KEKE-3310 file (N, C-alpha, C; in steps of 0.2 Angstrom, whole numbers, plus 5000, padded with zeros to 4 digits):
npx = (4916:4901:4898:4896:4880:4874:4869:4874:4888:4889:4886:4897:4908:4906:4907:4921:4927:4924:4931:4944:4946:4944:4954:4966:4965:4959:4955:4948:4934:4924:4914:4914:4922:4915:4903:4909:4913:4901:4895:4903:4901:4888:4889:4898:4897:4907:4921:4937:4950:4960:4978:4982:4971:4972:4984:4981:4970:4976:4985:4977:4969:4978:4980:4967:4967:4962:4968:4981:4996:5006:5004:5008:5017:5009:5008:5020:5019:5023:5017:5014:5008:5001:4990:4988:4992:4986:4987:4993:5007:5012:5008:5015:5028:5029:5026:5038:5046:5041:5045:5059:5060:5054:5062:5075:5089:5088:5084:5069:5055:5039:5027:5016:5008:4997:4986:4975:4958:4942:4929:4914:4909:4922:4933:4947:4964:4969:4979:4983:4991:4993:5003:5016:5028:5029:5031:5032:5021:5022:5012:5014:5015:5013:5004:5008:5015:5028:5036:5027:5011:5000:5001:4999:4988:4988:5001:4999:4990:4998:5007:4999:4996:5008:5020:5036:5040:5051:5067:5063:5064:5060:5058:5055:5052:5037:5029:5022:5005:4994:4980:4973:4960:4946:4952:4962:4971:4989:5006:5021:5038:5046:5060:5076:5084:5074:5069:5073:5080:5082:5094:5092:5099:5105:5108:5116:5117:5117:5106:5096:5103:5107:5094:5091:5084:5075:5069:5058:5061:5052:5035:5024:5008:4996:4983:4972:4959:4960:4950:4943:4932:4921:4927:4935:4951:4957:4970:4982:4996:5004:5016:5023:5035:5041:5035:5044:5037:5027:5034:5041:5032:5021:5021:5032:5029:5016:5004:4998:5006:5023:5026:5037:5040:5040:5051:5062:5061:5065:5077:5084:5083:5072:5060:5047:5037:5026:5014:5016:5029:5032:5038:5034:5033:5046:5053:5047:5051:5065:5065:5059:5069:5079:5074:5074:5087:5093:5088:5093:5107:5108:5105:5092:5077:5067:5054:5052:5040:5037:5042:5034:5022:5022:5023:5011:5002:5007:5003:4989:4986:4990:4981:4969:4971:4969:4956:4951:4944:4950:4950:4952:4957:4957:4962:4971:4980:4986:5001:5007:5015:5019:5009:5003:5013:5015:5010:4998:4990:4982:4970:4955:4947:4940:4930:4925:4925:4932:4932:4943:4949:4958:4952:4948:4941:4930:4932:4945:4952:4948:4955:4968:4969:4970:4959:4945:4945:4954)
npy = (5024:5017:5011:4994:4986:4978:4965:4963:4963:4952:4942:4944:4942:4929:4922:4924:4919:4905:4903:4905:4894:4884:4884:4886:4879:4866:4855:4859:4865:4878:4884:4888:4899:4907:4909:4917:4928:4933:4936:4946:4956:4959:4965:4976:4981:4978:4968:4960:4954:4939:4938:4928:4927:4940:4940:4930:4935:4947:4942:4934:4944:4950:4939:4939:4950:4958:4966:4964:4957:4951:4940:4927:4925:4927:4921:4924:4937:4948:4952:4966:4970:4983:4988:4995:5007:5022:5036:5051:5053:5041:5033:5039:5037:5023:5020:5025:5015:5004:5006:5005:4992:4985:4988:4983:4983:4983:4971:4968:4966:4959:4967:4972:4984:4985:4996:5004:4998:5004:5008:5007:5024:5027:5031:5024:5028:5038:5038:5050:5050:5042:5032:5027:5033:5046:5058:5075:5087:5103:5117:5129:5146:5147:5138:5125:5110:5106:5091:5078:5077:5070:5071:5084:5090:5085:5089:5103:5104:5099:5110:5120:5115:5117:5112:5115:5113:5105:5105:5109:5101:5089:5077:5078:5071:5068:5074:5063:5063:5062:5057:5056:5047:5057:5068:5082:5082:5080:5084:5075:5073:5061:5051:5052:5041:5031:5030:5023:5027:5025:5029:5033:5025:5021:5007:5009:5023:5040:5048:5046:5050:5063:5069:5068:5058:5047:5035:5029:5014:5006:5001:5006:5004:5015:5020:5012:5002:4989:4976:4964:4951:4960:4970:4986:4991:5006:5012:5004:5001:4993:4983:4975:4971:4982:4980:4983:4990:4997:5008:5013:5012:5018:5028:5036:5039:5041:5053:5061:5061:5060:5061:5058:5053:5061:5069:5060:5054:5065:5068:5056:5057:5053:5052:5062:5067:5060:5048:5036:5032:5026:5032:5034:5021:5016:5025:5022:5008:5010:5018:5009:4999:5006:5007:4994:4990:4999:4997:4984:4986:4994:4984:4982:4974:4970:4966:4960:4961:4950:4939:4941:4939:4925:4920:4924:4915:4903:4905:4905:4892:4885:4889:4886:4872:4870:4871:4884:4899:4912:4928:4941:4956:4959:4970:4976:4965:4962:4967:4985:4987:4978:4968:4957:4949:4942:4928:4930:4938:4931:4925:4924:4930:4928:4940:4942:4948:4945:4942:4941:4958:4971:4987:5001:5015:5029:5040:5039:5041:5054:5060:5058:5066:5078:5084:5089:5090:5103)
npz = (5034:5040:5056:5060:5064:5079:5075:5062:5065:5074:5065:5055:5063:5068:5056:5053:5064:5062:5050:5054:5063:5055:5046:5054:5066:5065:5072:5083:5091:5086:5093:5107:5107:5098:5106:5116:5110:5105:5117:5122:5112:5114:5127:5125:5112:5103:5100:5104:5095:5097:5098:5089:5080:5075:5068:5058:5052:5046:5037:5028:5023:5014:5006:5000:4992:4979:4969:4970:4963:4969:4979:4982:4993:5005:5017:5023:5029:5041:5057:5066:5082:5087:5094:5106:5104:5101:5101:5092:5092:5096:5086:5074:5078:5079:5065:5059:5065:5059:5045:5046:5050:5040:5029:5031:5028:5014:5010:5008:5019:5020:5029:5042:5052:5065:5072:5084:5084:5076:5088:5097:5099:5100:5090:5080:5077:5062:5047:5036:5025:5009:5007:5018:5015:5004:4991:4991:4983:4976:4974:4962:4957:4944:4941:4940:4946:4957:4960:4965:4958:4963:4976:4980:4986:4999:5003:5003:5014:5024:5025:5029:5042:5048:5044:5038:5025:5012:5004:4992:4981:4968:4974:4988:5004:5011:5027:5040:5041:5054:5063:5079:5085:5087:5085:5079:5064:5064:5060:5057:5055:5046:5052:5045:5044:5043:5030:5016:5001:4983:4972:4954:4940:4924:4914:4903:4900:4905:4909:4920:4931:4928:4928:4941:4947:4959:4970:4983:4994:5000:4998:5007:5011:5018:5018:5018:5026:5037:5038:5048:5052:5054:5062:5061:5057:5055:5054:5048:5042:5028:5019:5005:4993:4980:4963:4948:4938:4945:4949:4937:4927:4931:4943:4940:4926:4923:4916:4925:4935:4937:4924:4915:4902:4890:4892:4894:4881:4873:4877:4873:4860:4852:4839:4840:4833:4830:4837:4831:4830:4841:4852:4865:4870:4869:4877:4889:4891:4893:4905:4914:4913:4919:4932:4937:4936:4944:4957:4959:4958:4970:4979:4984:4986:4973:4961:4945:4931:4923:4931:4942:4937:4934:4947:4952:4945:4950:4964:4962:4957:4969:4978:4973:4972:4986:4987:4989:4984:4972:4971:4959:4950:4934:4927:4936:4939:4927:4921:4918:4907:4893:4894:4886:4885:4896:4906:4914:4907:4897:4902:4912:4927:4943:4949:4962:4979:4994:5012:5027:5023:5014:5013:5004:5009:5004:5012:5016:5004:5002:5013:5009:4999:5005:5010:5020:5038:5046)
capx = (4912:4897:4900:4891:4876:4876:4867:4879:4894:4889:4887:4904:4913:4905:4910:4928:4930:4924:4936:4950:4946:4944:4961:4972:4963:4954:4953:4945:4927:4924:4908:4915:4925:4909:4899:4912:4913:4894:4894:4907:4898:4882:4891:4902:4896:4912:4925:4944:4953:4966:4984:4983:4966:4974:4989:4978:4966:4980:4988:4971:4967:4983:4978:4961:4968:4961:4972:4988:4999:5011:5001:5011:5020:5005:5009:5026:5018:5025:5012:5016:5002:5001:4983:4988:4995:4980:4988:4996:5014:5014:5007:5020:5034:5028:5027:5045:5049:5039:5049:5065:5060:5052:5068:5079:5095:5087:5080:5062:5051:5032:5026:5010:5008:4990:4984:4969:4952:4937:4925:4908:4911:4930:4937:4954:4968:4970:4985:4981:4995:4991:5008:5020:5033:5027:5034:5028:5019:5021:5009:5018:5011:5012:4999:5012:5017:5035:5036:5022:5005:4996:5001:4998:4983:4991:5006:4996:4987:5004:5010:4994:4997:5014:5026:5040:5042:5057:5071:5059:5065:5054:5058:5055:5048:5031:5029:5016:4999:4991:4974:4971:4953:4942:4957:4964:4977:4995:5012:5027:5043:5049:5067:5080:5086:5068:5067:5078:5079:5086:5095:5091:5104:5103:5114:5120:5116:5117:5100:5092:5107:5106:5087:5091:5079:5076:5062:5059:5062:5047:5029:5020:5001:4994:4977:4967:4957:4960:4943:4943:4927:4917:4931:4939:4957:4958:4977:4986:5001:5007:5020:5027:5040:5039:5036:5047:5033:5024:5038:5043:5027:5015:5023:5036:5027:5009:5004:4996:5011:5029:5026:5044:5041:5042:5058:5066:5062:5068:5084:5087:5083:5067:5056:5041:5032:5020:5014:5017:5036:5032:5043:5032:5034:5053:5055:5044:5055:5071:5064:5059:5076:5083:5072:5076:5095:5095:5087:5098:5113:5108:5104:5086:5072:5062:5052:5050:5033:5037:5043:5029:5016:5023:5022:5004:4999:5008:4998:4982:4986:4990:4975:4963:4972:4967:4949:4950:4943:4954:4947:4957:4954:4961:4965:4977:4984:4990:5006:5005:5019:5020:5004:5001:5019:5015:5005:4992:4985:4978:4965:4950:4948:4934:4931:4922:4929:4932:4934:4945:4951:4960:4947:4949:4935:4930:4934:4952:4954:4948:4961:4975:4969:4971:4952:4942:4947:4960)
capy = (5018:5017:5005:4988:4985:4972:4959:4962:4962:4945:4938:4944:4939:4921:4919:4924:4914:4899:4902:4904:4888:4879:4884:4886:4875:4861:4849:4862:4867:4886:4886:4892:4906:4911:4911:4922:4934:4936:4940:4953:4961:4961:4969:4982:4983:4976:4962:4960:4948:4937:4939:4923:4929:4946:4938:4926:4940:4951:4938:4932:4950:4950:4933:4941:4957:4957:4970:4963:4952:4947:4936:4920:4924:4929:4918:4927:4943:4949:4957:4970:4971:4989:4990:4999:5014:5026:5043:5052:5053:5034:5030:5041:5033:5016:5020:5025:5009:4999:5007:5002:4984:4982:4990:4977:4984:4982:4965:4971:4961:4960:4969:4976:4987:4986:5001:5003:4998:5008:5005:5012:5030:5028:5030:5023:5033:5038:5041:5053:5049:5036:5028:5030:5037:5049:5064:5081:5091:5110:5121:5135:5152:5146:5133:5119:5107:5103:5085:5073:5081:5066:5073:5091:5092:5083:5094:5110:5103:5099:5116:5123:5112:5120:5109:5120:5111:5102:5109:5111:5097:5085:5071:5079:5066:5072:5071:5059:5067:5058:5060:5051:5047:5062:5074:5086:5080:5083:5082:5072:5072:5054:5052:5051:5034:5027:5031:5021:5029:5022:5034:5029:5025:5017:5002:5012:5030:5044:5053:5046:5054:5070:5071:5068:5053:5042:5032:5026:5007:5002:5004:5004:5007:5018:5023:5007:4999:4982:4973:4957:4949:4966:4975:4990:4994:5011:5013:4997:5002:4986:4983:4970:4975:4985:4977:4988:4994:5002:5015:5015:5013:5022:5033:5041:5039:5043:5060:5065:5060:5064:5062:5059:5050:5066:5072:5055:5053:5071:5067:5051:5059:5049:5055:5063:5070:5056:5042:5030:5031:5022:5035:5033:5014:5015:5028:5018:5003:5012:5020:5003:4996:5010:5006:4987:4991:5003:4993:4978:4989:4996:4978:4982:4970:4973:4961:4962:4959:4943:4934:4941:4935:4918:4919:4924:4909:4898:4906:4903:4885:4883:4891:4882:4866:4869:4872:4891:4904:4917:4934:4945:4961:4958:4977:4977:4959:4962:4973:4990:4986:4971:4964:4951:4945:4939:4923:4933:4942:4926:4921:4928:4929:4929:4947:4943:4950:4940:4945:4948:4962:4978:4991:5008:5019:5035:5045:5039:5044:5062:5063:5058:5073:5084:5087:5088:5093:5107)
capz = (5035:5046:5060:5059:5069:5083:5072:5057:5068:5076:5059:5052:5068:5068:5050:5053:5069:5059:5045:5058:5066:5049:5043:5059:5072:5062:5076:5088:5090:5087:5097:5113:5105:5095:5111:5120:5106:5105:5124:5122:5108:5118:5133:5124:5106:5099:5103:5103:5092:5100:5093:5083:5075:5071:5063:5053:5048:5042:5031:5024:5019:5009:5001:4997:4989:4971:4965:4971:4960:4973:4985:4983:5000:5010:5024:5026:5032:5049:5060:5072:5085:5091:5096:5112:5102:5098:5100:5086:5093:5096:5079:5070:5080:5076:5058:5058:5067:5054:5039:5048:5051:5033:5025:5033:5024:5007:5009:5010:5023:5020:5036:5044:5059:5066:5077:5088:5079:5078:5093:5098:5103:5101:5083:5080:5073:5055:5044:5031:5019:5005:5009:5023:5011:4998:4989:4991:4977:4978:4969:4960:4955:4937:4940:4939:4953:4958:4963:4963:4958:4966:4983:4980:4991:5006:5004:5005:5020:5029:5025:5033:5048:5051:5040:5034:5018:5011:5001:4986:4975:4965:4978:4996:5008:5015:5034:5041:5044:5059:5067:5084:5087:5084:5086:5073:5061:5065:5056:5060:5050:5046:5053:5039:5044:5042:5023:5011:4994:4978:4966:4948:4935:4918:4913:4897:4899:4912:4910:4926:4936:4926:4930:4948:4949:4964:4972:4990:4993:5003:4996:5013:5010:5024:5018:5018:5032:5038:5040:5050:5056:5056:5065:5056:5059:5050:5053:5048:5036:5027:5013:5002:4990:4973:4956:4945:4934:4949:4949:4931:4922:4934:4947:4936:4919:4922:4914:4930:4940:4936:4917:4912:4895:4885:4894:4892:4873:4870:4879:4869:4853:4848:4834:4844:4829:4829:4841:4827:4830:4847:4856:4872:4872:4869:4883:4895:4892:4896:4911:4918:4914:4924:4939:4939:4936:4950:4963:4959:4960:4977:4984:4987:4983:4968:4957:4938:4930:4921:4936:4947:4934:4935:4954:4953:4943:4955:4969:4960:4957:4976:4982:4970:4974:4992:4987:4991:4978:4972:4968:4955:4946:4928:4925:4940:4939:4921:4921:4914:4901:4890:4897:4883:4885:4902:4906:4917:4902:4893:4905:4915:4934:4947:4952:4968:4984:5000:5018:5028:5017:5015:5010:5002:5010:5001:5017:5016:4998:5003:5017:5005:4994:5010:5011:5027:5044:5047)
cpx = (4908:4898:4894:4887:4877:4875:4872:4886:4895:4890:4894:4909:4912:4908:4918:4931:4929:4929:4943:4951:4947:4951:4967:4971:4958:4951:4949:4938:4926:4918:4909:4918:4919:4905:4902:4912:4906:4892:4897:4904:4891:4883:4894:4900:4902:4916:4932:4947:4959:4972:4984:4977:4968:4979:4986:4974:4970:4983:4982:4969:4972:4981:4972:4961:4968:4965:4980:4991:5004:5009:5004:5014:5016:5006:5016:5025:5019:5020:5014:5010:5003:4995:4983:4990:4989:4981:4993:5004:5016:5013:5013:5027:5034:5028:5034:5048:5047:5043:5056:5065:5059:5058:5073:5086:5094:5083:5073:5058:5044:5030:5019:5010:5001:4989:4977:4963:4947:4932:4919:4910:4918:4933:4944:4958:4968:4976:4982:4984:4993:4996:5012:5025:5030:5030:5030:5026:5018:5018:5013:5013:5009:5007:5002:5013:5024:5034:5030:5015:5000:4995:5001:4994:4985:4997:5004:4993:4993:5007:5006:4995:5004:5021:5030:5042:5049:5061:5068:5061:5059:5053:5058:5050:5043:5032:5022:5011:4995:4986:4973:4964:4949:4946:4958:4970:4983:5001:5018:5032:5045:5057:5071:5082:5080:5066:5073:5076:5084:5088:5095:5096:5101:5109:5119:5120:5116:5111:5097:5096:5106:5099:5087:5085:5080:5069:5063:5058:5056:5040:5024:5013:4998:4986:4971:4965:4957:4954:4944:4937:4922:4921:4935:4945:4959:4965:4980:4991:5004:5011:5022:5033:5038:5040:5039:5042:5028:5027:5039:5038:5021:5018:5027:5034:5020:5009:5002:5000:5017:5030:5032:5045:5043:5049:5063:5067:5066:5076:5088:5086:5078:5063:5049:5036:5025:5020:5016:5025:5037:5037:5041:5034:5042:5056:5053:5049:5062:5070:5063:5065:5080:5081:5075:5084:5097:5094:5092:5105:5114:5107:5097:5081:5067:5060:5051:5043:5032:5038:5037:5022:5016:5021:5015:5000:5001:5004:4991:4981:4986:4984:4969:4964:4970:4959:4947:4949:4948:4951:4953:4954:4959:4965:4971:4982:4989:4995:5005:5010:5019:5015:5003:5007:5020:5009:4998:4987:4980:4973:4960:4950:4941:4935:4928:4927:4927:4934:4938:4948:4954:4956:4949:4943:4936:4933:4942:4955:4953:4953:4967:4975:4970:4964:4950:4945:4954:4961)
cpy = (5018:5011:5000:4988:4979:4965:4957:4960:4955:4941:4938:4941:4931:4918:4919:4919:4907:4898:4901:4897:4883:4878:4883:4881:4870:4856:4852:4864:4874:4888:4890:4899:4910:4914:4917:4929:4937:4939:4946:4958:4964:4966:4976:4985:4982:4970:4963:4954:4946:4939:4935:4925:4935:4944:4934:4931:4944:4948:4936:4938:4951:4945:4935:4947:4956:4960:4969:4957:4948:4944:4930:4920:4927:4927:4921:4934:4943:4954:4960:4972:4977:4992:4995:5006:5017:5033:5045:5051:5045:5031:5032:5038:5026:5015:5020:5018:5003:5000:5004:4995:4981:4983:4984:4977:4983:4976:4965:4965:4963:4961:4973:4978:4988:4990:5000:5003:5003:5004:5010:5018:5031:5026:5028:5028:5033:5041:5043:5051:5042:5031:5031:5035:5040:5056:5070:5084:5098:5113:5127:5140:5151:5141:5126:5116:5104:5097:5081:5076:5077:5068:5080:5094:5091:5088:5101:5110:5103:5106:5121:5121:5114:5116:5115:5119:5108:5107:5111:5107:5093:5078:5073:5074:5070:5069:5067:5064:5062:5061:5054:5052:5052:5069:5077:5082:5084:5080:5080:5070:5065:5055:5049:5044:5029:5026:5029:5023:5026:5027:5030:5030:5020:5013:5005:5019:5034:5049:5052:5050:5061:5073:5071:5063:5048:5040:5029:5018:5003:5005:5002:5008:5009:5020:5018:5004:4992:4980:4966:4956:4955:4971:4979:4993:5000:5013:5006:4997:4995:4987:4976:4973:4977:4980:4983:4993:4998:5009:5017:5016:5017:5028:5039:5043:5042:5051:5064:5064:5064:5065:5063:5056:5055:5068:5067:5054:5059:5070:5062:5052:5055:5054:5056:5067:5066:5050:5036:5028:5027:5025:5034:5026:5013:5019:5025:5012:5005:5015:5014:4999:5000:5008:4999:4987:4994:5000:4987:4981:4991:4990:4979:4978:4973:4967:4964:4959:4953:4938:4934:4938:4928:4916:4919:4918:4903:4899:4904:4896:4882:4884:4887:4875:4864:4870:4879:4895:4909:4923:4938:4950:4961:4965:4979:4971:4960:4968:4978:4991:4979:4966:4957:4947:4941:4934:4925:4936:4937:4922:4926:4926:4930:4935:4948:4945:4946:4944:4939:4952:4969:4982:4998:5012:5026:5041:5045:5042:5052:5064:5063:5064:5079:5087:5085:5092:5097:5110)
cpz = (5041:5050:5060:5065:5073:5079:5066:5060:5071:5070:5056:5057:5068:5062:5050:5058:5066:5054:5048:5060:5060:5047:5048:5064:5070:5067:5082:5086:5091:5091:5103:5112:5102:5101:5115:5116:5106:5112:5124:5118:5111:5124:5131:5117:5101:5102:5101:5100:5096:5095:5088:5078:5071:5066:5057:5048:5043:5036:5026:5020:5014:5004:4997:4993:4981:4967:4965:4967:4964:4979:4986:4990:5005:5017:5027:5029:5039:5051:5066:5076:5089:5092:5102:5110:5098:5098:5095:5086:5093:5089:5074:5072:5078:5069:5056:5059:5061:5048:5040:5047:5044:5028:5025:5029:5017:5005:5012:5013:5022:5028:5037:5051:5060:5073:5080:5083:5081:5083:5094:5102:5103:5094:5084:5076:5066:5053:5037:5024:5016:5007:5014:5020:5005:4997:4988:4984:4978:4973:4968:4957:4947:4935:4939:4946:4952:4963:4961:4964:4962:4974:4985:4986:4998:5008:5006:5012:5026:5030:5030:5041:5052:5048:5037:5027:5018:5007:4994:4980:4973:4970:4986:4999:5012:5022:5034:5044:5048:5063:5072:5086:5083:5084:5079:5070:5063:5061:5060:5055:5051:5047:5047:5039:5043:5034:5019:5004:4989:4973:4959:4943:4930:4917:4908:4896:4906:4913:4916:4931:4935:4928:4938:4951:4954:4966:4979:4989:4996:5002:5002:5013:5017:5024:5017:5025:5032:5041:5042:5054:5058:5060:5060:5060:5054:5049:5054:5042:5035:5020:5011:4999:4983:4968:4952:4941:4938:4949:4942:4926:4925:4938:4943:4929:4918:4920:4920:4936:4938:4928:4914:4905:4890:4886:4892:4884:4870:4871:4875:4862:4849:4844:4838:4840:4828:4834:4838:4827:4837:4852:4864:4874:4873:4876:4889:4896:4895:4903:4916:4918:4919:4931:4941:4940:4943:4957:4964:4961:4967:4982:4987:4983:4979:4963:4950:4936:4927:4926:4941:4944:4934:4942:4955:4951:4948:4961:4968:4960:4964:4979:4979:4972:4982:4993:4989:4984:4978:4968:4964:4951:4940:4927:4930:4940:4933:4921:4916:4908:4899:4893:4893:4882:4891:4902:4910:4913:4899:4897:4909:4923:4937:4951:4959:4974:4991:5006:5022:5022:5019:5010:5009:5003:5007:5006:5017:5010:4999:5008:5013:5000:4999:5011:5018:5032:5044:5054)
residu = (MET:ALA:PRO:ALA:GLY:PRO:ALA:GLU:LEU:ARG:ARG:ASP:ALA:GLU:GLU:PHE:ILE:ARG:LEU:PHE:HIS:HIS:GLU:GLU:LEU:PRO:GLU:THR:ASP:PRO:ALA:PRO:ARG:ILE:ALA:ALA:VAL:ARG:SER:GLU:ILE:ASP:ALA:THR:GLY:THR:TYR:ARG:HIS:THR:THR:GLU:GLU:LEU:VAL:PHE:GLY:ALA:ARG:VAL:ALA:TRP:ARG:ASN:SER:ASN:ARG:CYS:ILE:GLY:ARG:LEU:TYR:TRP:ARG:SER:LEU:ARG:VAL:ARG:ASP:ARG:ARG:ALA:ALA:ASP:ASP:ALA:GLU:SER:VAL:ALA:ARG:GLU:CYS:ALA:ALA:HIS:LEU:ARG:GLU:ALA:THR:ASN:GLY:GLY:ARG:ILE:ARG:PRO:LEU:ILE:THR:VAL:PHE:ALA:PRO:ASP:ALA:PRO:GLY:SER:PRO:GLY:PRO:ARG:ILE:TRP:ASN:GLU:GLN:LEU:VAL:ARG:TYR:ALA:GLY:TYR:PHE:THR:GLY:ALA:GLY:ARG:VAL:ILE:GLY:ASP:PRO:ARG:ASN:ALA:GLY:LEU:THR:ALA:LEU:ALA:LEU:ARG:LEU:GLY:TRP:ARG:GLY:GLY:PRO:GLY:THR:ALA:PHE:ASP:VAL:LEU:PRO:LEU:VAL:VAL:GLN:ASP:GLY:ALA:GLY:LYS:PRO:ARG:CYS:PHE:GLU:LEU:PRO:ARG:ASP:ALA:VAL:LEU:GLU:VAL:GLU:LEU:HIS:HIS:PRO:GLU:ASP:THR:TRP:PRO:ALA:GLU:PHE:GLY:LEU:ARG:TRP:HIS:ALA:VAL:PRO:ALA:ILE:ALA:GLY:MET:CYS:LEU:GLU:ILE:GLY:GLY:ILE:CYS:TYR:PRO:ALA:ALA:PRO:PHE:ASN:GLY:TRP:TYR:MET:GLY:THR:GLU:ILE:GLY:ALA:ARG:ASN:LEU:ALA:ASP:THR:ASP:ARG:TYR:ASP:LEU:LEU:PRO:ARG:ILE:ALA:GLU:ARG:LEU:GLY:TYR:ASP:MET:THR:SER:ASP:ARG:SER:LEU:TRP:LYS:ASP:ARG:ALA:LEU:ILE:GLU:LEU:ASN:ARG:ALA:VAL:LEU:HIS:SER:PHE:ASP:ARG:ALA:GLY:VAL:THR:VAL:ALA:ASP:HIS:HIS:THR:GLU:SER:GLN:ARG:PHE:LEU:THR:HIS:LEU:ALA:ARG:GLU:GLU:GLY:ARG:GLY:ARG:PRO:VAL:GLY:ALA:ASP:TRP:SER:TRP:ILE:VAL:PRO:PRO:ILE:SER:GLY:SER:ALA:THR:PRO:VAL:PHE:HIS:ARG:THR:TYR:ASP:PRO:ARG:GLU:TRP:ARG:PRO:ALA:TYR:VAL:HIS:HIS:GLU:SER:ALA:LYS:SER:ARG:ALA:ARG:GLY:GLU:GLY:MET:VAL)
# end
């Protein structure tokens, strides 16, 4: 992302300050704060958010996330202000602390940790991982991948950076790859106590345990930039909790990820000679049943797509009742299984994007593939 010019930054900053005062301090005049921000931008090329502005901006960015169905609780987001942390070691240490606090013994807390922003001549830190917890994907000589193919590029980079690799299972936790400022990326192993994993079981069968299936408890997005009033925080890992279909219908089922449906269908004796037998659909439902059953059994927060769809419509009604527009991407809001059986399917949405926001820059996508600086 190219840094905003002074005129653009002043405009974005003023728009955000007015929004902050309108919603949080409606009885106060934003003019003095706007004047102070303008002076700071003129003097330094940037400005610093107050703690209250940072908290509000991070929460509203969640409220504005067009692809997120779970925005009903946007005001519950806890904000860890770690803007003083800009070196790789501190970032990695605070990421582990984030995971511990978010995990909360299985009662997952919505949480964001905000590190130093980009400033003129002083880029903020970057976390190369797409999420704080991801599983390695090891290239084999046969052209296959052991683990998660989505992370094969980053796994290869981590190995080149000196990571010794895990035990070689399909669920080895990747180290964090952190870059401070303009420095080189470095690897940091996540402490074992920072990563809660859920072993998958099925309510009536043993195949998930036979396959050794598991998944991590906290979906902490690390590759998106938090943009507030023209300021970019490139390292701001944040999490809510999982909706079961994210794991059971995407991570474990997509053909370019773990691609488990053929294996499950074969194990359950489904007729796989024709797609018309709906063997994929049946295997998909059983996999998703296993995910929900297992998280419940482990006492770890997880949402189902029917409940979350109802919650999203509640969020929509609340926001519209307050006169606030709600942007949404239909293709992401509608669950990846049983879409037409949920109420979010049967309507359209305004696709406009609003700020503050979490933004996925192309450079971050490249880093998550392990491309670029070595």
